[in-house]
Structures are given as C-alpha cells and as structure tokens.
C-alpha positions as YAML, in Angstrom:
chain: A
units: angstrom
residues:
- id: 1
  name: MET
  ca: [-6.33, 11.96, -11.52]
- id: 2
  name: LYS
  ca: [-7.62, 8.94, -9.60]
- id: 3
  name: VAL
  ca: [-7.15, 5.61, -11.41]
- id: 4
  name: ALA
  ca: [-9.10, 2.57, -10.25]
- id: 5
  name: ARG
  ca: [-8.95, -1.04, -11.32]
- id: 6
  name: TYR
  ca: [-12.23, -2.89, -11.14]
- id: 7
  name: SER
  ca: [-14.32, -5.83, -12.29]
- id: 8
  name: VAL
  ca: [-17.69, -5.47, -14.01]
- id: 9
  name: ALA
  ca: [-19.71, -8.15, -15.80]
- id: 10
  name: GLY
  ca: [-16.72, -10.48, -15.71]
- id: 11
  name: ASP
  ca: [-14.32, -7.99, -17.30]
- id: 12
  name: ILE
  ca: [-11.37, -6.30, -15.58]
- id: 13
  name: LYS
  ca: [-10.94, -2.63, -16.46]
- id: 14
  name: PHE
  ca: [-9.11, 0.50, -15.42]
- id: 15
  name: GLY
  ca: [-11.18, 3.61, -14.94]
- id: 16
  name: LEU
  ca: [-10.98, 7.29, -14.08]
- id: 17
  name: VAL
  ca: [-12.69, 7.97, -10.76]
- id: 18
  name: ASN
  ca: [-15.15, 10.84, -11.21]
- id: 19
  name: GLY
  ca: [-17.18, 11.24, -8.04]
- id: 20
  name: GLN
  ca: [-19.30, 8.10, -7.78]
- id: 21
  name: GLU
  ca: [-18.62, 7.13, -11.39]
- id: 22
  name: LEU
  ca: [-15.86, 5.30, -13.21]
- id: 23
  name: VAL
  ca: [-15.02, 6.30, -16.77]
- id: 24
  name: ALA
  ca: [-13.39, 3.28, -18.42]
- id: 25
  name: PHE
  ca: [-9.94, 3.56, -19.95]
- id: 26
  name: GLN
  ca: [-8.99, 1.82, -23.16]
- id: 27
  name: GLY
  ca: [-6.81, -0.95, -21.77]
- id: 28
  name: HIS
  ca: [-4.04, -0.08, -19.36]
- id: 29
  name: PRO
  ca: [-3.74, 3.71, -18.93]
- id: 30
  name: LEU
  ca: [0.07, 3.60, -18.82]
- id: 31
  name: VAL
  ca: [0.11, 1.85, -22.19]
- id: 32
  name: ASN
  ca: [-2.74, 3.72, -23.90]
- id: 33
  name: ASP
  ca: [-2.04, 7.21, -22.52]
- id: 34
  name: TYR
  ca: [-5.26, 7.50, -20.51]
- id: 35
  name: VAL
  ca: [-7.56, 7.23, -23.55]
- id: 36
  name: THR
  ca: [-11.13, 6.61, -22.37]
- id: 37
  name: THR
  ca: [-13.82, 4.60, -24.14]
- id: 38
  name: GLY
  ca: [-16.86, 6.62, -23.07]
- id: 39
  name: GLU
  ca: [-18.12, 3.66, -21.04]
- id: 40
  name: VAL
  ca: [-19.29, 4.76, -17.58]
- id: 41
  name: HIS
  ca: [-19.95, 2.61, -14.53]
- id: 42
  name: GLN
  ca: [-21.25, 3.50, -11.09]
- id: 43
  name: LEU
  ca: [-18.89, 2.69, -8.23]
- id: 44
  name: SER
  ca: [-21.79, 0.96, -6.50]
- id: 45
  name: GLU
  ca: [-22.17, -1.41, -9.46]
- id: 46
  name: VAL
  ca: [-18.57, -2.68, -9.71]
- id: 47
  name: ARG
  ca: [-16.12, -4.60, -7.58]
- id: 48
  name: LEU
  ca: [-12.99, -2.66, -6.84]
- id: 49
  name: LEU
  ca: [-9.76, -4.57, -7.31]
- id: 50
  name: ALA
  ca: [-6.27, -3.80, -6.08]
- id: 51
  name: PRO
  ca: [-5.25, -0.79, -8.20]
- id: 52
  name: THR
  ca: [-2.13, -2.48, -9.58]
- id: 53
  name: VAL
  ca: [-0.77, -5.99, -10.09]
- id: 54
  name: PRO
  ca: [2.93, -5.55, -9.33]
- id: 55
  name: SER
  ca: [5.79, -7.88, -10.08]
- id: 56
  name: LYS
  ca: [6.85, -7.21, -6.50]
- id: 57
  name: VAL
  ca: [5.96, -5.26, -3.37]
- id: 58
  name: VAL
  ca: [9.09, -3.74, -1.86]
- id: 59
  name: CYS
  ca: [8.73, -2.71, 1.77]
- id: 60
  name: VAL
  ca: [10.78, -0.28, 3.83]
- id: 61
  name: GLY
  ca: [11.00, -1.27, 7.47]
- id: 62
  name: LYS
  ca: [11.95, 0.86, 10.45]
- id: 63
  name: ASN
  ca: [11.26, 4.21, 8.76]
- id: 64
  name: TYR
  ca: [9.67, 6.04, 11.70]
- id: 65
  name: GLN
  ca: [11.73, 6.58, 14.84]
- id: 66
  name: ASP
  ca: [8.78, 6.03, 17.19]
- id: 67
  name: HIS
  ca: [8.02, 2.68, 15.56]
- id: 68
  name: ILE
  ca: [11.65, 1.62, 15.90]
- id: 69
  name: ALA
  ca: [11.43, 2.47, 19.60]
- id: 70
  name: GLU
  ca: [8.20, 0.55, 20.22]
- id: 71
  name: MET
  ca: [9.68, -2.51, 18.47]
- id: 72
  name: GLY
  ca: [12.92, -2.31, 20.46]
- id: 73
  name: LEU
  ca: [14.98, -2.31, 17.27]
- id: 74
  name: ALA
  ca: [18.10, -0.40, 16.24]
- id: 75
  name: THR
  ca: [18.20, 2.42, 13.71]
- id: 76
  name: GLN
  ca: [20.24, 1.70, 10.58]
- id: 77
  name: PRO
  ca: [21.84, 4.30, 8.26]
- id: 78
  name: GLU
  ca: [20.32, 2.73, 5.15]
- id: 79
  name: PRO
  ca: [16.69, 1.71, 4.55]
- id: 80
  name: THR
  ca: [15.75, -1.80, 5.67]
- id: 81
  name: LEU
  ca: [14.16, -3.62, 2.72]
- id: 82
  name: PHE
  ca: [12.01, -6.73, 2.54]
- id: 83
  name: LEU
  ca: [9.45, -8.10, 0.07]
- id: 84
  name: LYS
  ca: [5.82, -9.13, 0.20]
- id: 85
  name: PRO
  ca: [4.52, -11.49, -2.52]
- id: 86
  name: ASN
  ca: [1.80, -10.24, -4.84]
- id: 87
  name: SER
  ca: [-0.31, -13.19, -3.64]
- id: 88
  name: ALA
  ca: [-0.75, -11.24, -0.38]
- id: 89
  name: ILE
  ca: [-2.50, -8.34, -2.14]
- id: 90
  name: ILE
  ca: [-6.19, -7.66, -1.64]
- id: 91
  name: ALA
  ca: [-8.36, -4.67, -2.51]
- id: 92
  name: HIS
  ca: [-10.26, -2.05, -0.58]
- id: 93
  name: GLY
  ca: [-13.26, -3.79, 0.96]
- id: 94
  name: ASP
  ca: [-11.76, -7.27, 0.84]
- id: 95
  name: THR
  ca: [-11.37, -9.25, 4.05]
- id: 96
  name: ILE
  ca: [-8.11, -9.65, 5.94]
- id: 97
  name: MET
  ca: [-7.98, -13.31, 6.97]
- id: 98
  name: LEU
  ca: [-6.26, -14.23, 10.23]
- id: 99
  name: PRO
  ca: [-4.17, -17.41, 9.80]
- id: 100
  name: PRO
  ca: [-4.22, -20.08, 12.53]
- id: 101
  name: GLN
  ca: [-0.40, -20.06, 12.65]
- id: 102
  name: SER
  ca: [-0.39, -16.67, 14.42]
- id: 103
  name: LYS
  ca: [-1.82, -15.48, 17.71]
- id: 104
  name: GLN
  ca: [-1.02, -11.80, 17.10]
- id: 105
  name: VAL
  ca: [-1.70, -10.19, 13.74]
- id: 106
  name: ASP
  ca: [-1.11, -6.42, 13.69]
- id: 107
  name: LEU
  ca: [-2.10, -3.62, 11.34]
- id: 108
  name: GLU
  ca: [0.50, -1.23, 9.86]
- id: 109
  name: VAL
  ca: [-0.77, 1.76, 7.86]
- id: 110
  name: GLU
  ca: [1.67, 2.85, 5.14]
- id: 111
  name: LEU
  ca: [1.96, 5.22, 2.20]
- id: 112
  name: ALA
  ca: [2.36, 3.17, -0.98]
- id: 113
  name: ILE
  ca: [4.33, 4.42, -3.98]
- id: 114
  name: VAL
  ca: [3.25, 2.99, -7.34]
- id: 115
  name: ILE
  ca: [5.93, 2.94, -10.03]
- id: 116
  name: GLY
  ca: [5.04, 4.04, -13.57]
- id: 117
  name: LYS
  ca: [8.24, 3.42, -15.55]
- id: 118
  name: VAL
  ca: [11.15, 1.00, -15.58]
- id: 119
  name: ALA
  ca: [13.47, 2.36, -12.90]
- id: 120
  name: LYS
  ca: [17.12, 1.40, -12.49]
- id: 121
  name: ASN
  ca: [19.72, 3.52, -10.68]
- id: 122
  name: VAL
  ca: [17.38, 6.51, -10.47]
- id: 123
  name: SER
  ca: [18.69, 9.61, -8.71]
- id: 124
  name: GLU
  ca: [16.74, 11.28, -5.93]
- id: 125
  name: ALA
  ca: [16.27, 14.31, -8.17]
- id: 126
  name: ASN
  ca: [14.67, 12.16, -10.87]
- id: 127
  name: ALA
  ca: [12.63, 9.89, -8.60]
- id: 128
  name: HIS
  ca: [9.40, 11.76, -9.35]
- id: 129
  name: LYS
  ca: [9.76, 10.89, -13.04]
- id: 130
  name: VAL
  ca: [9.26, 7.17, -12.40]
- id: 131
  name: ILE
  ca: [6.34, 7.45, -9.94]
- id: 132
  name: TRP
  ca: [2.88, 6.77, -11.32]
- id: 133
  name: GLY
  ca: [1.07, 7.82, -8.14]
- id: 134
  name: TYR
  ca: [0.24, 6.95, -4.56]
- id: 135
  name: THR
  ca: [-2.24, 4.86, -2.64]
- id: 136
  name: LEU
  ca: [-2.78, 3.40, 0.84]
- id: 137
  name: ALA
  ca: [-1.41, 0.10, 2.10]
- id: 138
  name: ASN
  ca: [-1.71, -2.01, 5.21]
- id: 139
  name: ASP
  ca: [1.44, -4.03, 5.88]
- id: 140
  name: VAL
  ca: [-0.42, -6.67, 7.90]
- id: 141
  name: THR
  ca: [2.06, -8.61, 10.04]
- id: 142
  name: ALA
  ca: [1.98, -11.76, 12.13]
- id: 143
  name: ARG
  ca: [3.96, -10.14, 14.91]
- id: 144
  name: ASP
  ca: [4.67, -13.26, 16.93]
- id: 145
  name: LEU
  ca: [6.10, -15.02, 13.87]
- id: 146
  name: GLN
  ca: [8.17, -11.96, 12.98]
- id: 147
  name: PHE
  ca: [10.08, -12.42, 16.23]
- id: 148
  name: THR
  ca: [10.28, -16.22, 16.25]
- id: 149
  name: ASP
  ca: [11.43, -16.63, 12.63]
- id: 150
  name: ASP
  ca: [14.96, -15.80, 11.49]
- id: 151
  name: GLN
  ca: [13.51, -13.84, 8.53]
- id: 152
  name: TRP
  ca: [10.40, -11.66, 8.20]
- id: 153
  name: ALA
  ca: [9.14, -13.38, 5.04]
- id: 154
  name: ARG
  ca: [6.49, -15.64, 6.57]
- id: 155
  name: SER
  ca: [5.13, -13.06, 9.01]
- id: 156
  name: LYS
  ca: [4.56, -10.56, 6.20]
- id: 157
  name: SER
  ca: [3.41, -12.84, 3.40]
- id: 158
  name: PHE
  ca: [0.20, -14.64, 4.29]
- id: 159
  name: ASP
  ca: [-2.64, -14.31, 1.80]
- id: 160
  name: THR
  ca: [-4.58, -11.03, 2.40]
- id: 161
  name: PHE
  ca: [-1.63, -9.44, 4.26]
- id: 162
  name: CYS
  ca: [-1.22, -6.59, 1.75]
- id: 163
  name: PRO
  ca: [-4.41, -4.55, 1.35]
- id: 164
  name: LEU
  ca: [-3.93, -1.83, -1.31]
- id: 165
  name: GLY
  ca: [-6.21, 0.93, -2.49]
- id: 166
  name: PRO
  ca: [-8.76, 2.08, -3.05]
- id: 167
  name: TRP
  ca: [-7.12, 3.59, -6.17]
- id: 168
  name: ILE
  ca: [-4.00, 5.38, -7.41]
- id: 169
  name: ASP
  ca: [-3.86, 9.16, -7.14]
- id: 170
  name: THR
  ca: [-1.49, 10.53, -9.80]
- id: 171
  name: GLU
  ca: [-1.61, 14.18, -8.65]
- id: 172
  name: TRP
  ca: [-1.34, 13.98, -4.86]
- id: 173
  name: GLN
  ca: [2.15, 14.68, -3.48]
- id: 174
  name: PRO
  ca: [3.55, 13.64, -0.08]
- id: 175
  name: ALA
  ca: [4.62, 16.37, 2.34]
- id: 176
  name: ALA
  ca: [3.59, 16.58, 6.00]
- id: 177
  name: GLN
  ca: [0.14, 15.00, 5.73]
- id: 178
  name: GLN
  ca: [-1.29, 13.04, 8.64]
- id: 179
  name: ILE
  ca: [-1.10, 9.25, 8.40]
- id: 180
  name: SER
  ca: [-3.33, 7.23, 10.70]
- id: 181
  name: SER
  ca: [-5.10, 3.95, 11.29]
- id: 182
  name: ALA
  ca: [-8.22, 3.03, 13.21]
- id: 183
  name: ILE
  ca: [-9.88, -0.15, 14.41]
- id: 184
  name: ASN
  ca: [-13.66, 0.01, 14.79]
- id: 185
  name: GLY
  ca: [-13.47, 3.80, 14.77]
- id: 186
  name: GLU
  ca: [-10.75, 4.06, 17.44]
- id: 187
  name: THR
  ca: [-7.49, 5.68, 16.29]
- id: 188
  name: LYS
  ca: [-4.45, 3.47, 16.82]
- id: 189
  name: GLN
  ca: [-1.69, 5.15, 14.79]
- id: 190
  name: SER
  ca: [-1.23, 8.84, 14.10]
- id: 191
  name: ALA
  ca: [1.81, 10.67, 12.74]
- id: 192
  name: THR
  ca: [2.85, 12.85, 9.81]
- id: 193
  name: LEU
  ca: [4.69, 11.80, 6.66]
- id: 194
  name: ASP
  ca: [7.52, 14.26, 7.25]
- id: 195
  name: LEU
  ca: [8.57, 12.08, 10.19]
- id: 196
  name: MET
  ca: [9.76, 9.36, 7.82]
- id: 197
  name: ILE
  ca: [13.50, 8.83, 8.28]
- id: 198
  name: HIS
  ca: [13.93, 8.19, 4.55]
- id: 199
  name: ASN
  ca: [11.65, 10.28, 2.33]
- id: 200
  name: VAL
  ca: [10.03, 9.24, -0.94]
- id: 201
  name: PRO
  ca: [12.82, 10.36, -3.34]
- id: 202
  name: GLN
  ca: [15.45, 8.71, -1.15]
- id: 203
  name: ILE
  ca: [13.44, 5.48, -1.01]
- id: 204
  name: VAL
  ca: [12.78, 5.26, -4.75]
- id: 205
  name: SER
  ca: [16.41, 6.01, -5.56]
- id: 206
  name: TYR
  ca: [17.75, 3.50, -3.01]
- id: 207
  name: VAL
  ca: [15.44, 0.68, -4.09]
- id: 208
  name: SER
  ca: [16.19, 1.27, -7.78]
- id: 209
  name: GLN
  ca: [19.91, 1.01, -7.08]
- id: 210
  name: ASN
  ca: [19.40, -2.44, -5.60]
- id: 211
  name: MET
  ca: [16.74, -3.91, -7.91]
- id: 212
  name: THR
  ca: [15.04, -2.87, -11.13]
- id: 213
  name: LEU
  ca: [11.54, -1.53, -10.56]
- id: 214
  name: LEU
  ca: [8.91, -2.26, -13.20]
- id: 215
  name: PRO
  ca: [5.72, -0.36, -14.08]
- id: 216
  name: GLY
  ca: [3.06, -1.21, -11.55]
- id: 217
  name: ASP
  ca: [5.50, -2.18, -8.81]
- id: 218
  name: VAL
  ca: [4.71, -0.97, -5.30]
- id: 219
  name: ILE
  ca: [6.96, 0.38, -2.55]
- id: 220
  name: LEU
  ca: [5.61, 0.58, 1.00]
- id: 221
  name: THR
  ca: [7.29, 3.36, 2.95]
- id: 222
  name: GLY
  ca: [7.05, 2.22, 6.57]
- id: 223
  name: THR
  ca: [4.62, 2.60, 9.45]
- id: 224
  name: PRO
  ca: [4.53, 4.89, 12.51]
- id: 225
  name: ALA
  ca: [4.12, 3.78, 16.12]
- id: 226
  name: GLY
  ca: [0.85, 2.37, 17.39]
- id: 227
  name: ILE
  ca: [0.87, -1.04, 15.71]
- id: 228
  name: THR
  ca: [-2.10, -2.90, 17.17]
- id: 229
  name: LYS
  ca: [-3.52, -6.41, 17.12]
- id: 230
  name: ILE
  ca: [-6.52, -6.96, 14.87]
- id: 231
  name: SER
  ca: [-9.18, -9.53, 15.66]
- id: 232
  name: ASN
  ca: [-12.06, -11.39, 14.09]
- id: 233
  name: GLY
  ca: [-14.90, -8.96, 13.34]
- id: 234
  name: ASP
  ca: [-12.80, -5.80, 13.36]
- id: 235
  name: LEU
  ca: [-13.04, -3.08, 10.73]
- id: 236
  name: VAL
  ca: [-9.66, -1.53, 9.87]
- id: 237
  name: ILE
  ca: [-9.35, 1.92, 8.29]
- id: 238
  name: CYS
  ca: [-6.03, 3.25, 6.96]
- id: 239
  name: SER
  ca: [-5.93, 6.96, 6.13]
- id: 240
  name: ILE
  ca: [-3.62, 9.67, 4.81]
- id: 241
  name: ASP
  ca: [-4.82, 13.25, 4.39]
- id: 242
  name: GLY
  ca: [-5.69, 13.93, 0.76]
- id: 243
  name: LEU
  ca: [-5.96, 10.26, -0.22]
- id: 244
  name: ASP
  ca: [-9.12, 8.18, -0.04]
- id: 245
  name: SER
  ca: [-9.10, 5.75, 2.89]
- id: 246
  name: LEU
  ca: [-8.45, 2.02, 2.66]
- id: 247
  name: VAL
  ca: [-11.07, 0.00, 4.55]
- id: 248
  name: ASN
  ca: [-10.97, -3.76, 5.24]
- id: 249
  name: PRO
  ca: [-12.93, -6.06, 7.54]
- id: 250
  name: VAL
  ca: [-11.13, -8.79, 9.47]
- id: 251
  name: ALA
  ca: [-12.12, -12.44, 9.84]
- id: 252
  name: ALA
  ca: [-10.56, -15.62, 11.17]
- id: 253
  name: ILE
  ca: [-9.88, -18.51, 8.81]
...
C-alpha cells in the first residue's frame, strides 16, 4: 500500500495511491485503520506534501564504509546519531533552497524508515512491528559548515534540507536493492542497501533504546559514497529500486 499526504482545495488529506489517482482516507490512516471515504482525486490535481509530519527526524551517519572513507572519518562500533528539525522537511517536487551561509551544499540519498507505533526499547526481532513503511529522503548538507562547526546541527538543519517522499510504501521491504542519486540525469551515488553497516532492525532497535519513537517519526539510514555539490538550477533525483523516486529542483535564496 502506498500512502500519500496531500493538499486539495485547501484541505490536507491522506490518500491511497492507485496509479494516477488518490483515494482519500478518513482522517489519519494509522488512527482510522485505513478506512476510505470514496473521494477520489487525480495526482495531477493535488499538491503532494511530505508523507508524514514527525516529532523528530533521527539520522544515522557513517553507515556505508565507502562514504566513511570519502569523508576521511573513523568507523565507530555503534551507530552515529544526529537530528534534523521537522522545519527542514519539504515534499517531492518542492525546491531545495541554497542558503547564503554555505558555499558547498551536497545531496545525500537515504532510505527513510517511517515509524507507525510508539517504540521504546524495541528488540531487533520486533523492529518490523513498529515500522509503518518506507520512503526516500535527501539528507541535504552544508558540507563546509559541517567541517567548520563543532556540531553537525546547523549544516543539516536549514529549511528545505530534508526532502521526503513522494509517499510511504507499507509493503516494500529493504534487502539488497540499489540506492542511487542523480543530478540533471547524471548518476552521482550508486550502491546497494545490503552495504549498510547497521541494517534496519539494528537501527530501529538502537534508536528506540536511546529515545522514544512516536508514530510518524522518521529515521534516515545513511548515505553511500558519491556525495556531490548541488547548484542553482539543478534537478536532484533520489532513487531506491522498488520505491518511487524523490525529485526536487534546486534554487539559490
């Protein structure tokens, strides 16, 4: 099942993606058990929104060995966690805005886990029980500020620095699918999900042992090598086999 969040005629709705149509749910699908209203909208007639409004976006850094190498960082035995504010979130099709504070803003394609239940101290074996589904993310990063600041918070947190979407897929399951990014049609990152140092169950369990996850929360699972500067006028495409691609134009403020 593909669950979209969208705006139509001034109303915000959740809907079941059915080809080029959206079948509206009655309220939030997690609350109302995916009951539909019978209302149908064409994708071309609505504005897609970020598929979830999380209380937090938890990010896993340094989760692909080749990315660790290109960054010149050290591997750690436990996942490296940081947060992005929900004010950084934008939807599929929205514009990534380049802030004047940075001279090098990079793309980072990532698999995003969307949480469906309150999760605290979840075991790896039970991690799947608290996952609502998956979507694409772009952990946009002001790379120069990441290295000049003592913390990563500013470099990761500018408005528009967390594109999510286009929607949540509740049936797709991660394995060894290809993950890739492209700028203006030219591939920049390409790897497979099985190369993650910490896999999805390990990540969900670890995060839930350190902070309570709430329904709608998002976990980004790290990016492979190939991080590349994005510039005014670029079109960025983030892709994972089996999930619909996340596409965002880029503009300077």
